[in-house]
Structure formats: C-alpha cells, structure tokens
N, C-alpha and C positions, 0 to 999 in steps of 0.2 A: 281395802283396796287403792293405793293411791290414785286419790280425786274423787274417790269420792264421797257424797256429801250425805249427811243423816235426811230423812222423807222431812224433814218441817222445812230445812233449807232449803229443800231441793225445790220445796212450790216455789219459793220467793226468788229462784234465781233464775236471769233469763232464761227463753228458750232454746237459743242457741248455744250458751255454754253449759246447757241440759246436754243438748245433741253433742255436744263435741265430748262433754264426761264418758257418754254412754259406748263411745268407741273406743277407750281404752277397759282391754281385760282386765279382769285382778292382776292375773300370771302375764307376762308380757311376752312368755313365751307361744302362747295360744292365738298371737297374735292379733290384726284387726279384728273388731265385731263388724261382718259384712251388713249385718242386718241393720244395724244403728248406723253404718258408713252410706249405706242406701235411704235411710231416713235424714243423715247431714244431708247428702247432696241434693235431692229432691229438696229441702229448705234452702238450700241457697239459690239452686234455678231459680224458683218460685219465689224468693223474698232475695234478688239481687245486692238489695240496700242493704244486707246483710253479712256482707261478706269482709268488709273493712273488717267487722268487728270480729266475724269466725276465726279471719288471718292473725288476727292481732291476740286472740285470745289462745290461739294454737302457740302462736310464736311467744307469749307468755309461757306455757308447760313445757314447752322444747328449751328454751334458757334455763328454765328450772332444773330438768330432767338432765340438761350435760350439765350443768354447777354440780348435780349430787351423782352424775357418773352411771343413772339409771337410762342408759344405752336401748334396752330392751324399748321403752318408752319414744326414744330419740325414732327408733325406726317407723314404728308405729304414727307420731305424728308426721313424719316426713312423706310417708306412707299416704295419709288421710291429705294432706299439702297437695300432693302431685295428683289424687283424683281431683279433688276440686278443683286444679287448676288447668285439666284437662278438659273437664265438664261445664265448665261455666266460659264464654266467653262474650260477657254484656262489657256494656261502658263501667260498669262498676268495680270490674276486675281490676282497673288500674290500683286502687290500695291494697288491695288485695296481693297484688304484684310487690309492692313493696314492703307487707311482711313476711312475706313468702323468700325474697330477697336479702332480708334481717336477719331469715332461720339458717340460709344455705352459709349466708357470712359467718353466723356463729359455729357452722359447723366449720367451713374452714379454715377458722382462727383456733380449732381446738388443735391440742398436739396428738390428738387417736388418730391413726391410718383412715381406722374403719367410719369414724366420721369425717375424714376429709373426700374417701371417696365418696361416699353416702351424698354428702351437699354437690360432688361434682355432678351424678348421674343425675341427682334433682335441676340443678341447672341446667344441663344439656337439652333436658327434657322440655322444660322451660325457652329454651332458646329455639326450638322446633317449632315454637306455638308462633302462630302469622299472629297478630296483633291490629284490631281494622283501624286503628287510630296510631300515630304516633305518641312518644310519651315525652314531651320537651325534657324534663327535667330531672329526667331517668341518664344516670353517669355510671361506667362499669369500672371507673379506676383501678377501685379496690381491688375486683374479680381478676384485672390484669395483672395485676402486681402479684397478686396469691396464686392465682394459676400459675405465673411464668417462676415463681419462685419452689412450686412444687414440680416444676420439670427440671432444676438441678435439684432433685432431692438425694441427702448424702446417708439414707438410713443404712444401719449395718448391714441389716439382713437384706440379700439382694434382691429378694423373691417383695416383701413391703416395699422397698425401693425402686421397683421397677413396674410396682402398684403405683405409687403413688407418681409417678414420673407419667405412666401413660394416663390417670386420672388430672395432671396439669398441663398437656398436651389436648386431652379431649374438652376440657373448661376451656382453653385457649380457641380451639375452633367453635365451639360453643359462643364465644364474646364475637366472636369476628363476625359467625352467621348473624349473630341477633342485631350486631351494631350494623353490619352492611346492609340487610335488609331492609333497614330504614333509612330512606335517602333523606331525609331532614336530621341524621344525625351520623357527622364525619368525624366525632371525638376519637375515634378507635385510631383512624389514622395520623391521628397527632405524633411530634417524634416524640415526645414521652412515651407515650404505651406503644409504639412500635421499634424503640430501643429496646424496651424490655420481651416485647415478641418475638420478633425475629432473631434476636441469640439465644432465646430460650429454646427454639424448634432448631436451630442448624448446632445446638450443644449435643440434643439427641440424633440428630441427624446423621454427627460426625463415630457413630457407635456401628452404623451399617456400614463405612469400608474394612471393618474387623470381619465382616460377617462375609460379603458377598466380593469386597474390593471393586466393584463396580465393573470387572470382567465379562463380559456376554453379557444377554438376555439373564436375568436371575430368575432363580424356578417360582413357579407360581404357586406361593403358599394359599395354605387354606384361609377361610375366614379369620378360624380362632387363632391360628398363629400370628395373623396380622395385626390381632387386638392386643398379643402377648409381645409385640417388640415397638417399643416406640421409638423406635427409629424410622420404622416404615408408616407407622402413624403419623411421625411429625414431618417428614417427608411429603404426606399426603395432605396433611394441614396447609403447609407451606404452598405448596402450589395450588390450593383452594385460596390463598392467601391472594398469592400474586396475582392467579384469574380475575380478583376482584377488586383490583389495585385499576384506576384512571388515570387522566393524561395529570388531574393533579395534586395526587397522594403520589404518584411513582417513583419517587425519587425518595421520597420518608420512608415506602418498606426496603430500596434497594441498598440506602446510604449502611443501615445497622450491618448489614455482611460484612461489610469492608471494614468495619467497626472491629467485628468479631476476630474475621481471618488477621486482622493485625494484632489483636489482643491475646489470640493463640500461637499467633507465628507460624501461619497454614499456608504462606506464600511459599516456602520452602522447607518441603516441597509441596507442591500444588496440585496433588491429586484431588482434594475434597474442595480446593478455591476451582478447579475447573467444571466439578460438578454439579458444584451451587450453582455456576454462572448459566449450564448448559438446560437445569430444571427452571433457572428465573427466565432466558432466552426463550423455552418452550413453552412456558404458562402462561406468560405475560400476552397480551394482545399484541399481532405484527405493528400496529403502529405506531406503537410504543417502545419500539427497538431502541431507535437512536436514542434514549433518556437513560438506559441503561450504558447504553455505548459514552456516552458525555460523561457519565461518572465513574467508567474503568477510565479513561482519558485524564477526569480529573485530579481522578484518587492517584494517579503515575506522576503525575503535576506533584503531587503533595508530596510520595515518596521518591523524588529524584535524587536524592544523597543517599539513598539507602543502599545496600549492598547490591553487588550485580545477580545473585541469585532471585531476592525479592522482587528487583525490579522485570528478572526476565519472567518469574512466577507469574506478575500483572499481567506482560506483556504476552503470554503464553494464553491465559484467561481471555484478555482483547480478542485473541486468534481466533480463540473459539465463538466468541462473542458475535464478532464480525460475519465469520463462515456462516452462523444460523443468519443472522440478518440482514447478509446479502442476497440471500434465496425472495425476499419480499422487498419492502422499500427504506429507506433508512434516512431519507430525507436529507438534511441540510445539513448532515455529518460527515460529507463524503472528504471533502477537502480540511474539516478539522481534525480529522482522524490520520491523514496524510501527515498535516503539520505536524501536528504534536510528536507522529513518530519520528520525523525528520529534525524534529528539535531532541529528541533525546537522542537521537543516534548520535546527532553531534556532542552532546554530554557524555554519550558512553567514550567517544571516542579523546575526548578530551580526557578523563580518567584513563585510560591506556596508556596514551603518552605520560602521562602524570605517575601514574607507576614506571613505566618503564626508564622513565629521568631517574626515578627515585630509586631503580635497580643498580645504577651506577655509584651509588653511596653504599646500599645492602645489595648485594646478590643473596637475596634468600629464594626460598622454595615460596614463599608466601606471596613474594611479588609476579612470576611467574603465574600463581595460579590466580591472580586477580586480574592478570592481563587475561588469561582463559575463561574468567567470569564474565569480562566483559566480551569478549568474541561471541558466548552465548549470550547475552543480551544482542549483539548488534544481528546474530544470525535470527533470533525470532522476530526483532524490527523486519528485517526482509523480509522475513518468514510470511508475517503480518501484513505488510503492502503488497506483496504479488500476492497472496491467496487472496485477498480483498480485492486489488485492481482486476486480477485477472477473471473474477466474478461478476463484473458490472458491467453493464451495458455499455456497446459499442461507443456512444453518444458520449458518455459519461468516461469511457476508458481513454478517448483521446484526449482528454481535458487533463482527468490524470497525469496521462503520459509527460505533457506539456506541462505541469507542474510539478512533476520529478526533473525534468529534465532543465527549470531554471533553477533549482536548486543544485544543480553539478556545479563547481566551482570551475572555471574552465577561461581562458584565457581573452582578458579583455572583456569578457562579459558586463554589461549591465545591468542583467537581470536583477532576483533577489535571491541569490546563491548564498549558499552556507556559508557564513564568514570564514576564509582561512586562513584569514593575518598571522591568528595566534596558534593555528597547528603547523609551520612550516609545510616543510616538503613531505615529508612523510603521511603527517595527517591530512595534507589536502589528498594524497593517494588514496589513503585508505577511506574516505569520504568518497573518494570519485568512485573507487571501484563499488561500496556497498551501494550507492545509488544505482549506478549501471546496472547491478545484480537485480535492485529491486524493480528497476526496468525493465529488466530482461523477463521478470516473471511476469511483470504486467502486459507486456505485449504478447506473451504466448496464448497463441490461439487467435489471435487477432485478427480479423478478416475484414480492408476496408476495398469498399466496393470500386474505388481508385487507387495510385497509387499518391498521388497528392494529396488525400485525404491521411494517408496513413502517414507522410512523411511529409506535413508542409513546413517551409521554411523555416520560420522560426525555434522548428523543431529539429531540423535537419544539419540547418549550420551547427549550432552547441554541439550537435551530438559528432560533425564531422569535424570538429576543432582542433588545429594540429596539438592544443595541448592536451588532451585525448591519446594523445601516440606516442606519451615519451615512455609508456610504460608496455611491454610484451600482455600482460593480464587486459590492461585499460584496452587494446587494439581485440583483443580477440572478444571481449565483452561487445563493444562496438558492431564487431561484425557480426556479433551471434543476433545483436536485437535490432540489423538491417534483415537478416535473414526470417527474424519472426514478421518482420511487418512487409518484405517483396513477395514470399511464398504464401501466396495466395490457393496454390492449389496440392499444399501439403509433398512436396516432392523434394522436400528435405535428408527427410529420412534415404530417399534413395540415391543420393549423392554424396552420403558420409565417407570419409576418408580419400585422399587424394591417389588417383590410382588412374592407368590408362584402360577405359571401360572398350571392350572390343566391341559389343555391339550396343548400342544406346537406344534401342530399339526396345530390349530385353527389358530396361527400368521403366518402360511404360510409363515413360513421363505423361501428366495431365496440363494441358497448356489452354489458353483460348486466344480468339486474335486479338491483338494487341489494341486497345482501343484508342481514341482519338484525345483523352483526355491523357494518359498515359504516354501516346507520343509525344504531348505539349509538356509534359513533366521531363523526360529525357533531353528536349532541346532546352528546359530553362538549366535545368539541375543532373544534365546528366555527368560535366563535365567536372563535378563535385566529388560524386562517386568514383569516376575513373582518377581522378587525384589523388583519394583516398587510398584506394587499392594501387596506387604507383605508388605512394610516399612508403605505405604499409609494407611494402616488398625490399624498402632499400634498408629498413632498419638491420641492426646487428642482431639484437638480441631475440629476433625470431629465433619459433623451435617448430618442430613438425605439424604442430596443433595452428600457428596462426598459417601455415602454408595449405594447409586445409580448409580452413573457415576461407582464406583468400578466392582458392580452388570453386568453393561451394558460392561464394559471392557473384565469382565471374557468372556458372553456371547458373544459378536464379537468375540475373540480370538477363541474360537470355533468352531462357525462357519466358520469364515474364514481361520482361521489357523490349524486347528486340526488335524492330524493322530493319528494313535494308540498312537506314543509315548509321543505326546503335550497331549492326556486324562489321560493319568498314571501322565505328569509332573503337569497339573491342580488340579488332583485328590490329589496330595501330597502337591499342596499347598493350597488348601484348607482343609487337615484337618492340616497344621502347624497353617493355622487363627483361625480352630477350639483350637486349643493349648493353641493358643495368648488367648483367650478368658478365657479358663480355668485354666490354670495354673497362669495367669498374674502377668510374672514375670517384665512388665514396670510400673505397679499397675496405668494401665487405670480405667477410671470411671466406673459405674457399668452399664451408658448407653453405652457407646461404647462396653464393653466385651458383651452385649446382642444386639446391633447392629451388631459387627462380626459375632456372633452366627446366628442372622436371616440373613445374607448377604452370610452364606457355606449353608444356607439349601435350602434359593432361588437359589443358582446357580446348588447343588447338585440335587435338583430338576429338574432345564432345563439341565441341563447335564447330566442324567439319562435318558430324556425322547427323549434328542439327537442322544445318542446311542444306544440307543431301547434295552436293556441286560435287559431280565426280571429282573432277581435275583438283582442286582441293582437296578432298581425301585421297585422293592419290598421291601428294607432295607429303600431307603431314604421315602418312602411315609410312614413305618410303625414310622419310629423316625421324621416323622412330626406329624402325626397323635397323636402321644404321648406327642409333646410337645402342640398341640391343646388344649389337656385336662389338661396334669401338668403346664405346662411351658410356657405360651401362649407370655411371653416376649420374647421369641425364633427364633420368626416367626416373618415378617416385618410387616403383618398387625395391629399387637400389640405394638411392639415396636417403631413405627414410627410416632405414633399416639399425638397427643399434649400433654396427660394425664395420660401418661403409668405409669404403677404400675413395677416399679422393684422390683427385690426381693434385700432383705440385703447380702446375699451371694451366691455362686454359688458351689455346691457339687461335688466333684471332682469323688466319687464312682457313681452318678445317670448314668450309662452308657446307660439307654434305651432310653435316652434324646439325645447323642450323635450320631454321623456318625463313625463307627468303622474299623476300619483298615483294621484286617480280616474278617471281614465281606466283605466289599467291594473286597478286595482280592480274596476270596472266589467266589463272583458273576461272577468278572471279569474272573476269571482264566476258570472256566468252559465256555465260551465264546471266547477262543483264545487266551488272551491278557496276554500280559507279565507283570506279577503282581511282580516279584523279586524285581522290585523299589522302592514298596508301602514300603514295610518294612525297609527301609533308610530314616529317616524322614529327611525332606524337610529343607533346610539351604541355605539363600541368601549368591549369592556370595558376594566376598570383593572388594572391588575398594577401588584405591588411596585415594578419595578426604573424603572415610568415615576415614580413619587416623586426617582428617582435621575437619572433623564434630563433633558432638555431639552424635552421634549416636554411641559410643565406643562398645554396647554388640556386636554389627556386628565385629566388628576388636577380640572383644574376644573369640567370637562364634568358625571363623573359624581362628585365629591364628596357633594354633595345627597344621590344616589340611596344611596351608600354609607353616609350617617348614617339614614338614613331606615332602611334595610333590615339595617342590622348587629343588629338583634334578632329577623328575621327567619328563624332558623335552627331550631336546637334549644332555643334558650332558651328560644322559646317554651312549652315544656312544663314548664318549671322556674320557680318563680315566686321570681324572682329581686332580692332587694331588699338596699337601700343607706341608709347614715343620713347625714342632712345634718347635715353637719357642718363647722364654718369648716375643717377640715381635710383634710375630703374636696371640700367646694368649691374650695378651693388645690389639690388635686390636682387637681381637674376642668380648674381654668385649666393646668396645668402639664400640656403635650403629652410632654413628655419622659418623662413619668410611666407614660404608658400606652401608650410606642411599643409594646411585645411586644404588650400586650391589641389594640389599635387593630389592627397587624400580623394578628393570628389574625382577627378580626371581618370583615377586610375581605378575608381569602383563604373564609373562610366565606360568604361574601356573593358574591365570584366564584364561587364552585362555585354557590351556588343559579343564578345569574344564568344558568350555562351550562347547568342540568338541568331545572330547574323547568319547569313549563306558564308559558309568559308570562300568561294569563289572573289564573293565583294572583298571579306576580309585583303586577301592574297593582292586583289588589283588595287585599295585602300594604302597598304603597306609599300607597294612596286609603286606609286606617283607618290606618297611623302616621304619617301628615301630620294630619290631624284628634287623632288622640291627642298627637303632640306639642304641636299648637295647645293645645290646653289644657290641659295639661301645664305648659306653658312660664307661660300665664297663670298657672295655680296659681301657681307660683313664686313670680314676680312680684307676685302680692295678700301671700303670707304674708312677706314681705320688709319689706312695707309694714307690717303688723297682723296680731295673734295670730288664729289663725284661734279660729273659734266651737264647731270641736266637740271632743271631747275627747278624740282620737286623739293628740295631743300637747301639750307644754307650751312652755314660754317662761322661760328664765332672764332675768331682770331684775336690776335693781340693789338692794342692799339695801334703800334707801330708800323704791323703791314700794311702793305700798299693797297691789299682787297681790301679792309677792315670794314665793315658793316654793323650799325649797333641793333642787330639780332641777337637776342643773350646766347639760343640754344642751338645747337645743328639737331632737325627733325626729320623724321623720316616715316613714312606709315609703311607699316606689313603686315602680311598675315601672322596670327599668332601660332607658333611652331611647335612651343612647350604646353 
C-alpha cells in the first residue's frame, strides 16, 4: 500500500508520521480511515506544537501524489487537512496554515479541473475560520491572481468551464472575506489586486444580461440554481466587495470598472454599464456616494474626445448615479457636477458646430449623424442637470439656479458665463437654449416662501436680459422658468392655453394674501417683469405658444403678487399692449397685432373676474361680446386657429372693440381704487443694455424723461455748481467724456422710477421741465450779451472800452444734465 512501511521502520518513525500514514487506506476508493483520523485529530489537539510538522508531512505526501497523479490520495489528504484546520484553533496553527496554503496552491497550479475545484473548496473553508490573532506576513497575491484567472476559464467543455469559473468566483469571495476581516491587512485593496478582482467579476456578470436582460424583477431561483450560475454568484461577490469598501479604498474598487467598460466597449450600448453602477451605488455606504460621482466625472473628462455615443453613455450612467445619490447626502460634489456637465455641454456644442461647418465641404449622411449624436449628448447633459437639481433641497437648489444662470451668455454680463466668443451667434443661441432648458428642469417644483427668495436680483436681471429676447424659443423658456418660480400654489395647469374663461371661479384658483415681502419685491422689480412682457409682445416671431405663455405670466402675477397698486399697473400694461396693436409703430404683422389684442382680451377678462368689480366686468364683457360679433379675430379662440381670417387693416376709431381707459378708470374708481395713474400711459423702463441692443425705440421713448430726471435723486440735496467755460461747454458736447457719469445718473433715475411714488415723480418732472426751460433761455441770452448783474464778469479784447483783466466769464448754476 502506498505510504505504508515495514514494522521495523515504523517503530523508528515519529509518531505524527505514523498517525498521518494510518489515515490513508490501501485502496483510495475506501476514503479516509475515520478511526485513524480521530486519533490524528486528538494528537494534534493534545500536542499543538506538532501541528506544523503534521502539516509539512501532509504537504509532502500531497505534492508527491499530485506529481504521480494519485488523485484519490490527494482527496484524502485535503479532507484530512480540512478536518485538522477546523478542529485546531491554537496559536500554533499559524505554521500549519502555511503548509495548508502551500498545498492549496499546488492544487490550483495543476491543470486538472477537479483538483482546482478541490483546492478552491478547501480555501473557502479556511476563509470562513476566524483567527484569534492576525498574521502579519501572510499574503494572498498568488490566490488573487489564480482565482482571477479561473474566472476567465475558456475550457472547451461548457460544464467544466462553468465549474471552474464558479470555483474562481468563490475563491475571490473567500480572499475578500479573509483579507477584509483582518483590519491589519489592507493589501487586498491595493490597485494591483483590484485590477484583477473587479474585472474578473464583471466579466462573469456580463452573462447575466443574456439571461434576464435586467428587465423587471428576476424570478427567485433556488439555492442550487444560484450556485450553478456564475453571473449571479459574481454579482453577489461584487456587492459584498463594495459593501466592505471604506473611505480610503473606495476609489481603488471603482476605477477598474471604468477600465473594463472601456476595454470591452460597453459604453455604447450602455445597459451593462448602467446596471453596474446601480449595483455600486446601492452597495456602497451612502456617505461614499460622492466618491463614485467624482470618478464618473473624472472619466468623462478623460473620454471627452471620444465619440458622442460613448460620452452620452457615460453621462447616462452619471444620471443614474446622481438619481440614487440625490436621495442622500453627496457632500461637496454638487457644484462640481454642474460645472463639469456645463463644460462638456460647451464641448458638445463645439463638436456640433464643427461638424456643421464640415458639412459644407462634404454633405454626407455621416455628418448629419454626428450632429444627431451630439444632440443626444446635449439632451443627456440637460436631463442630468435637471434631474439632479430638482432633487436637491431648496437651499441648494437656489444656489444651483444662480450658478447655471451665471453660465448663460448674456449681453453685457460680467459673470463667469460660458465663453461664446468662438461659437458665433448660432453657438451662443444653442448654449443659451440648453442652459435655460436645464434651468427650467431645476426650477420645476421649487416652492419659495417669498418671491424675493425665488427671484433675487442677481438671478432676475440676467434672466430678463434683452439678449435673451432675440429668439422665440428663448423667450418661451424664460417665461416658463418665471412660471415655475412665481407659481407657488400649482395654478399654472389650470391656466394652460389662452382663452376667454367664462367663469374663473370654476378653476378653483388657490391663492394667499400677498405678503409684505412680495409687495416690496413688486415695488422694486415689478417694472422689470412688466417690461419683459411688454417687449415680448412686440416681437415679430411670436407664435401661439408665446402668447399663451404671456397670458399665463400675467395671470400668475395677478394671483401671486397683485395688490391694488399692482392691479393698476397691470391694467396700464394691458392698455399699452392694446396700443401696440392699434398704433403699430413697430410694423408688426397682422397676426401679431390680432394676437396681442386677443391676449389683452383674455387677460382683462381674467383680471376683472379676479378682482370682482361689477362695472369693470361689465365693460370687459361688453367689449368681448362686440368683438365676437364684429371682430372675432380679436379673440383667442378665433385668431389662434390654423386658418384664421385676418383683417386687412385695423380701424383706430372703432372704440367699441377696444378697452377704454376712461371706462376702466370710472368703473374702478367707484370701488375705491386709486385710478389717477391710469391716465398716464405705461412706458417701459430703460436699461443700459437697451443702449446696445436693437430696441432703439425704447431709448428714444424715455430719453427725455432720463434727461429731465437725472437730477432728481440724492443730487437735489447738494448745491452742485459748475463753471461755464469753453472747456466745460466742449466737454458737455462730448458725449464720450460723460459716458460714465451719464451711466450712473441713468441708474439712479431707473431706481427712482422703481421705488418713488408716481405723484412725486410727476411733480418733479414738471418742476424740472420748467427749470430747464428757464435756464436754457438764460444761457441763450448770456451768449448774446453780458448780464447786467454783478454775479459774473466777461472777458473782452484789450481794445474794448470795458476791458478787465479777468480771464473768463463765470456763472454758478445748478447741474441740469
């Protein structure tokens, strides 16, 4: 029998060797001799110092049997090792473990699948044993490499291949458990190990896509099915690995995922990539989510020159990751996410415009396909920005709104906007549209306690910039953003579509009493909102949707922000819009003029019912009834039909078809409204941007008011004087020399228009107009003859009889300009 010796020699052999030899039967088919195995176990427990020698001798026998292909004795030797390992837990087990691991390595190195599986099973049993003290010198490098190689088995026999892969995955699971449980050993998380473990698991997880395609919840397989499926086993191991990752080694566990997806080109299509990162985000500890997001952003930067579909795949993965992370805390990555996405938005626009320029040289289908792919990237970025932003708490969302708005390229902006200098008009428009679409998604569902929190000045000013009014789609987006922020009671859906509402009470409008903060906001910024609506109605490229959104803007302003003063301002604005269509100084098309008339009718019908003044409602209803009979094209139900009949001209003397200021003032005056301001036509406030924009009529309209009121601020409290000299007159003529001063004065005038009471402004305008007339007459007289008063002297030639040696004529008078 192999392993047996003669009686004489047996007496001379050490006892532990005799005990080891006795466990091997003559015929390996008989299996382990249990009685002798019990003796060996008792001896090992009683004399633990002999364990290392027992292990070394077993290893020697096993090495010999493996070399001679005596696999029956190999099985017996491993069974004996397993039993000894489970029975002994003393300090002396450390040397025995080294012999055990040496024997497992011998089995794994063999080319026999059964031996590899046998060695793996023994290692898994060893991994489940909790050792009392750590082993500082033990390393598992060989086992990581060998088990990873087994995970990629390409055996021609599918059953054997499946068996080896399962053994490799279970071996990796055992290594992870053994190494991670020992806090003093972190070598398993080193990059050289993770670069082998993670791709091996992902390689086997890919096969699960062919089984259930991740569509719906998978059926609950039995334990046997799970053990036979490498994909399920690999996924469970991957989850366990990520669940044990800590702050310091999280990145090492995630980075190999990107390498695997890149190597196997799994970003397009990206179903497997999305499923991988869902597993990652749900498996790791919530406080480490931002590490994964940072890694995705970093990989997006690395692959920024790849095809559009690859970048879109990565962004889609980011969307899924932030969708999970947004439910918890993601720490400092909020602005980093948005900043990186906006940067890639700019890159995508560059690529799209470059492809479009190339299309002039070669108009092929591939060019248009590239442009379409870039649109996919851009839409994915917008989706990610919007979804992420809409899931943030309000205090963070307001910051993100400001951040995105600061990136929108607007006329005269000094913020850190995306540089459109190299994009041209088309590229700038594309960026504006996409950023506003992102902002629209971020503002969706935002409920601010006060309107000043939702629309602070640094956000409102660029949002209402004239440079965002040059395009119909841009204006639509701006209005929709305003609706999201103004509508705090979810009334917008009830106001959808421009129409004459028979009974507003049927809409069940929700509203609260306007707060003092909102009243203050309208006093300060109301003119900006009115101006935006006014100018929006004058655009030639308006379509039905623009008029619908303008109507909703007026209605929401009435619901959320209107007190008596605001109601009067809104009526003045509506009458001014009506005058736009009637007078038509801007040469608008007939459709636009009728559209504005229909907008005014729909809004005044809504407003009259909201404030519930009977006489006002009667006047509005009478005009609408007259229009329905004589001029149906002035009503929204008619003008916005596909083939509406348009009039050839609008008669200004048909007063029955128009809303009249005197009738409205008469009706509201009887109900206690202060209607004095209704007699003053609405004029939009001027801004510095108007001087650079194409809307010169605005500047022309209010230029006289600005000149007259330029001294109506704090300057009135100071005795501001100026010497009249040749140089002073020359400087006054030189507009460039006064540009900065004029700019500041205009700002003060605009601020006064916004904050000062109307009566005060009117009185000051009249006073200053009279003063201006008198002073100009006085100056004109002084240029012709010297004044009789002694308050000044005049310089004359030396030959003049009244010549004095005074250099220049001087006169003190208040600054008028």
